[in-house]
C-alpha positions as CSV (number, residue, x, y, z in Angstrom):
1,M,116.6,123.4,79.0
2,A,117.5,125.0,82.3
3,E,118.8,128.4,82.8
4,S,120.6,128.5,86.1
5,T,120.6,131.8,88.1
6,T,121.9,132.8,91.5
7,P,120.0,135.7,92.8
8,R,120.7,136.9,96.3
9,L,118.3,135.4,98.9
10,S,116.8,137.8,101.4
11,K,118.1,137.3,104.9
12,D,114.7,138.3,106.3
13,V,113.3,135.1,104.8
14,F,116.1,132.7,104.2
15,G,118.6,133.7,106.9
16,V,116.6,134.1,110.2
17,D,117.8,132.6,113.4
18,V,116.1,129.4,114.7
19,P,116.5,129.3,118.5
20,N,114.6,126.0,118.7
21,H,112.4,123.7,116.7
22,E,109.2,124.0,118.8
23,L,107.4,126.2,116.5
24,L,108.3,124.1,113.4
25,K,107.0,121.0,115.3
26,V,103.7,122.8,116.0
27,A,103.5,123.9,112.3
28,Y,104.2,120.5,111.0
29,D,101.7,118.8,113.3
30,S,99.2,121.4,112.4
31,Y,99.5,120.7,108.6
32,L,99.1,116.9,109.2
33,A,96.1,117.5,111.5
34,N,94.3,119.9,109.1
35,S,94.9,117.3,106.3
36,R,93.3,114.5,108.3
37,Q,89.9,113.3,107.3
38,S,87.2,112.1,109.7
39,S,86.4,108.9,107.7
40,A,86.6,106.3,110.5
41,T,83.2,105.3,111.9
42,T,82.0,102.7,114.4
43,L,78.6,101.4,115.5
44,R,77.4,102.3,119.1
45,R,75.4,99.7,121.0
46,G,72.0,101.0,119.8
47,E,73.2,100.8,116.1
48,V,74.3,97.2,115.9
49,R,71.8,94.9,114.3
50,G,70.2,92.1,116.1
51,G,70.6,91.5,119.8
52,G,66.9,92.0,120.6
53,K,66.5,88.7,122.3
54,K,68.1,87.9,125.6
55,P,70.9,85.4,124.9
56,W,69.9,83.1,127.8
57,K,67.7,83.3,130.8
58,Q,68.8,85.4,133.8
59,K,69.2,82.7,136.3
60,G,70.0,79.0,136.5
61,T,72.5,78.7,133.8
62,G,75.6,79.4,135.9
63,R,76.8,81.9,133.3
64,A,77.1,85.7,133.7
65,R,73.8,87.6,133.0
66,F,73.5,89.3,129.7
67,G,70.6,91.1,128.2
68,S,71.8,91.6,124.7
69,S,74.5,90.5,122.2
70,R,75.0,94.1,121.4
71,N,76.8,94.6,124.6
72,P,80.2,96.2,124.1
73,L,81.8,93.3,125.9
74,W,80.7,90.9,123.1
75,R,82.3,90.2,119.8
76,S,80.5,92.3,117.1
77,G,78.9,94.3,119.8
78,G,78.8,98.1,120.1
79,V,81.9,100.2,120.4
80,V,82.3,102.5,123.4
81,F,83.5,106.0,122.6
82,G,84.5,105.0,119.1
83,P,84.8,107.6,116.2
84,L,81.6,108.7,114.7
85,G,82.9,110.3,111.6
86,N,82.3,114.0,112.7
87,E,85.5,114.5,114.6
88,N,87.3,117.8,114.2
89,Y,91.1,117.3,114.2
90,K,92.1,120.8,113.0
91,K,94.6,122.8,114.8
92,R,94.8,126.5,114.5
93,M,97.9,128.7,114.3
94,S,98.1,132.4,114.1
95,T,99.2,134.0,110.8
96,T,102.2,135.5,112.5
97,S,103.3,132.1,113.9
98,K,102.8,130.4,110.5
99,R,105.0,133.0,108.7
100,V,107.7,132.8,111.3
101,A,107.7,129.0,111.0
102,L,108.0,129.3,107.3
103,R,110.9,131.6,107.5
104,Q,112.6,129.2,109.9
105,A,112.0,126.2,107.7
106,L,113.4,128.1,104.7
107,S,116.4,129.3,106.7
108,L,117.2,125.8,107.8
109,A,116.9,124.5,104.2
110,N,119.2,127.4,103.0
111,T,121.8,126.7,105.7
112,A,121.7,122.9,104.7
113,K,122.3,124.1,101.0
114,K,119.1,122.3,99.9
115,I,117.8,125.3,97.9
116,S,118.8,126.0,94.3
117,I,117.5,128.6,92.0
118,D,116.6,127.2,88.7
119,E,113.6,126.8,86.4
120,I,112.1,123.7,84.6
121,K,111.2,124.6,81.1
122,T,109.0,122.0,79.6
123,T,106.5,121.4,76.9
124,G,104.7,118.9,79.0
125,K,107.0,115.8,78.4
126,T,108.1,113.7,81.4
127,K,111.5,113.1,79.6
128,E,112.3,116.8,79.9
129,V,111.9,116.7,83.7
130,V,114.0,113.5,84.1
131,T,116.7,115.2,81.9
132,F,116.6,118.3,84.1
133,L,117.1,116.2,87.3
134,A,120.0,114.4,85.6
135,D,121.7,117.5,84.4
136,N,121.5,119.0,87.8
137,K,122.6,115.8,89.5
138,L,119.3,115.3,91.4
139,D,118.6,111.9,92.6
140,T,115.2,110.7,91.3
141,Q,114.9,108.5,94.4
142,K,115.0,111.5,96.7
143,R,112.2,114.0,97.2
144,V,112.5,117.2,95.0
145,L,110.2,120.2,95.8
146,V,109.7,122.4,92.9
147,V,108.4,125.9,93.9
148,V,107.0,128.1,91.1
149,D,105.2,131.4,91.1
150,K,102.3,129.8,89.1
151,K,101.6,126.3,88.1
152,T,101.2,125.7,84.4
153,D,99.5,122.7,82.7
154,E,102.6,121.8,80.9
155,L,104.6,121.6,84.1
156,M,102.0,119.5,85.9
157,Q,101.7,117.1,83.0
158,A,105.5,116.7,82.9
159,T,105.9,116.1,86.6
160,N,102.8,114.0,87.3
161,N,104.6,110.7,86.4
162,V,107.8,111.5,88.3
163,Q,107.0,110.3,91.8
164,S,109.8,112.0,93.6
165,V,108.9,115.5,92.3
166,M,106.3,117.7,93.9
167,V,105.2,121.1,92.4
168,V,103.8,123.8,94.7
169,S,102.9,127.4,94.2
170,A,105.1,129.9,96.2
171,T,102.2,131.2,98.2
172,Y,101.1,127.7,99.2
173,L,104.3,126.6,100.7
174,S,104.2,124.8,104.0
175,V,106.6,123.8,106.7
176,F,105.6,120.2,105.9
177,H,106.7,120.5,102.2
178,I,110.0,122.2,103.1
179,L,111.1,119.9,105.8
180,N,110.2,116.8,104.0
181,A,112.0,117.8,100.8
182,D,115.7,116.6,100.2
183,T,116.1,119.3,97.6
184,I,114.2,122.5,96.8
185,V,114.3,124.0,93.3
186,M,112.9,127.5,93.2
187,S,112.3,129.6,90.1
188,K,113.4,133.3,90.3
189,P,109.8,134.5,90.1
190,A,108.9,132.1,93.0
191,V,111.7,133.5,95.1
192,T,110.4,137.0,94.5
193,A,106.9,135.9,95.4
194,V,108.0,134.1,98.6
195,E,110.1,137.2,99.7
196,S,107.1,139.4,98.9
197,W,104.9,137.2,101.0
198,L,107.2,136.6,104.0
199,G,109.6,139.5,103.5
200,K,108.6,141.4,106.6
201,P,111.5,141.0,109.1
202,A,110.6,138.9,112.0
203,T,110.9,140.5,115.5
204,K,112.7,138.8,118.3
205,K,109.4,138.1,120.0
206,E,108.0,136.4,116.9
207,V,111.0,134.2,116.4
208,T,110.8,132.9,119.9
209,V,107.1,132.0,119.8
């Protein structure tokens, strides 16, 4: 079912120095921020229904004066400076910084011996993926990142019901995917694609961004 190969990994991609984790942190946070949706909304004072009538007269009651129940101090009143649903949480990173962060993340994974070169051959059956994990002694309770050069319908169908397995195309790898994975299974064409994409040697200035 699986044909294991052990090609030599490029040091320019899988063996760079990681002087600190600052750039990885920026890339990780950037991925989460760019994935965040502006779905939370609140009503401002002028958008709350009701409150047109003064709750009580201005003087003589002994209570604090209020002109409307839509006051933010009241329960069910308007919200001050609340989210409006049009917030922009995106964080930008330069292409160079993204690639350096990816090289660093792959290098850390390679140093930790999380990367294995193999290929899941499947006809679309979930059982074949489960057997592959068992044959390679991969715990189904841990997160397995499968990196392929191109997603196929059969592979996606076979892995959809395995919660611990995530499939990603080589050129769509992110620092978030790499750092969160307990094991990374890369096909040989995926390794070639990643090395072709990130293969330019990083300069000392880039690594210390």
